[in-house]
SETI-591954 format. One record per residue (C-alpha): x, y, z; residue in three letters. Coordinates in steps of 0.1 Angstrom, whole numbers, plus 2048, in hexadecimal, padded with zeros to 3 digits. Each point is the difference from the previous one (the first is absolute). Layout:
REM SETI-591954
XYZAla...
***
This chain:
REM SETI-591954
C56CE364EMet7E77E57F8Ala8027F4824Arg7F982380DAla7E28037E9Asp7F37DF80BSer80480A825Ala7ED8207FATrp7E57ED7EEAla7FC7E781DAsp7FF81E819Phe7E58127EDPhe7EC7E07FCAsp8027F9825Leu7F6824808Ala7E37FE7E8Phe7F37E0810Gln80380F823Gln7ED81F7F4Met7E57EA7F1Met7FD7EC820Ala7FE820815Leu7E680E7E9Gln7EC7E0804Gly802803826Gln7F58247FEIle7E27F77EAMet7F67E4817Asp80281881DSer7EB81A7EELeu7E57E67F7Glu7FE7F4824Ala7FD82380CArg7E48077E7Glu7ED7E180BArg80480B825Arg7F58237F8Phe7E27F47ECAla7F67E981DSer80581D819Phe7EC8187EASer7E47E77FFGly8007FC825Thr801826806Val7E48057E7Ser7EB7E6811Ser80780F822Asp7F88237F4Met7DF7F47F1Thr7F77F0822Glu80A820812Val7EB8157E9Gln7E27E9805Leu804803826Gln8038267FDLeu7E08017EBMet7EE7EB81BGln80D81781CIle7F581F7ECGln7DE7F17FAGlu7FB7F8825Leu80D82280AThr7E88107E8Gly7E37EC80EGln80980B823Ser8038247F7Gln7DF7FE7EDAla7F07F181FArg80D81B817Leu7F681B7E7Ala7DD7F27FFGlu7FE800826Leu80C824802Gln7E680A7E5Arg7E57EF815Arg80B81381ELeu8018217EDAsp7DE7FB7F0Glu7EF7EF81DArg7DB808801Asp7F781E816Thr7DB7FC7FEArg7EE802821Pro7F97E1813Leu7DD7F880DVal7FB80B823Ala7F67E781BGln7EB80C81DAla80F7F7823Thr7E8812817Gly814821803Asp7F18167E5Ser81E8167FCAla81A7E5803Gly7ED7E87EAAla7FB8187E4Gly7DB80A805Ile8008257FBAla7EA816817Pro7E28107F0Ala80B81A7E7Gly8257F7802Ala8137F27E3Pro8067DB801Ser8247F2802Pro7FC7F37DCAsn7F78237F4Glu81D810812Ile8187E67F2Tyr7F38057DDAsp805826803Val8237FB80DAla8097E87E4Ile7F28187E6Gln81581C80EGln81F7EA800Leu7FB7F77DCSer7FB8267F7Arg82280780FAsn7F281181FSer8137ED81BPro7F981981CLeu7DA7FF7FBThr8037DA7FDAla8137FD821Arg7E7816812Thr7E47E87F4Ala8137E1809Phe80880E823Gln7DB809805Leu7F67DC7F8Leu81A7F2818Ile7F481881CGlu7DB7FB7FAGln8007DA7F9Tyr8207F2810Pro7F37DC7FFAsp7F38007DDHis8117E87E7Pro80981E7EBLeu81481181CAla81F7EC7F8Gly7FD8087DCAsp7FC825808Ala81F800815Gln8137EE7E5Phe7F58197E6Asn80D81C816Ile8227F07FDGly7FB7FC7DAGlu7F98257FDSer82280780FTrp8137E47EEGln8108147E4Asn805821812Thr8067FA825Glu80D7DD807Pro803806825Asp7DC80B803Ser7F67E17EBAla8147EA817Ala7EE80F81FAla7DE7F97F0Ala80A7DC7F6Tyr80B7FA824Gln7DD80980CLeu7F17E77E8Val8167E480FVal7FB80C823Gln7DA807800Asn7F47E97E4Tyr8157E1800Pro7E47EB7F2Asn7F98197E4Ser8067F57DCArg81781D7FEArg8177F581DAla8187EA7ECPro80381B7E5Thr80781B81AAla81C7EA80FLeu80F7FA7DETyr7FE8257F8Arg812807821Leu81C7E97F4Gly8038117DEThr802822810Ile81B7F4818Ala8127F17E3Glu7FE8217ECGln80F81181EArg81D7E8800Gly7F67EF821Asp8027DC7F4Met7FF7F2824Glu7DE811806Ala7F47F67DEAla8087DB807Arg7ED802821Val7E180C7EETyr8037E77E4Tyr8047E481AGln7E180D813Arg7EC7FE7DFVal80B7DC7FBIle7FA7F5824Ser7DF813805Gly7F07FB7DETyr8127E27F0Pro7E67FA7E5Arg7FD8247F4Ser80E80D7DFAsp815817815Glu8107E3811Ala80C7F27DFGlu80E8227F6Leu811802822Ala8107DE7FCArg80E80C7DFAla80E81F811Lys8117EA81BLeu80E7E77E7Ser8278007FDPro7FD8097DBAla7EE821807His
***
């Protein structure tokens, strides 16, 4: 009986030692894993911080680009429509010198702009067309043709496009020509004709590379758009 008790005691002692050894191994393993996890967490935290900084930089640059494009668009929308000073060329009608008793091109243009601002587009178009017919070579003729397009812009885009086409065709050196080309691109884009829109935007860039419209057109043609 004593021998049996001793054997059981030895067995339990051995089992206890094995359990303690196993527990030690488990604790060592857990500590190692905690160290690796802490190291991993630190690396991830550092990487996430770097990524966040990069995202902030990208957002800042994107915001700057959008602000620049918005400013260009505002400048186009608010571009001064005041009459230009006529320059005589020898042909009194074409150069902007009105016959005796007839209104001058500047006077006609002023009336047209006033009517446009008063939401009387039909009257404005009549005045603009009169200026174009009476003074086709006057510096304001291109502006008048462009403003005919503007009067249709929000109601009849096809009519607006036809008027802008005449600006590009008849007044390629007008200050309005690049804007007319850009507007043709936006109208085509609104119709869903991206191929035609890209052609117009490319014409703005190639024909008027230093214009504000060219910068807007480049943005339209960028892969991110």
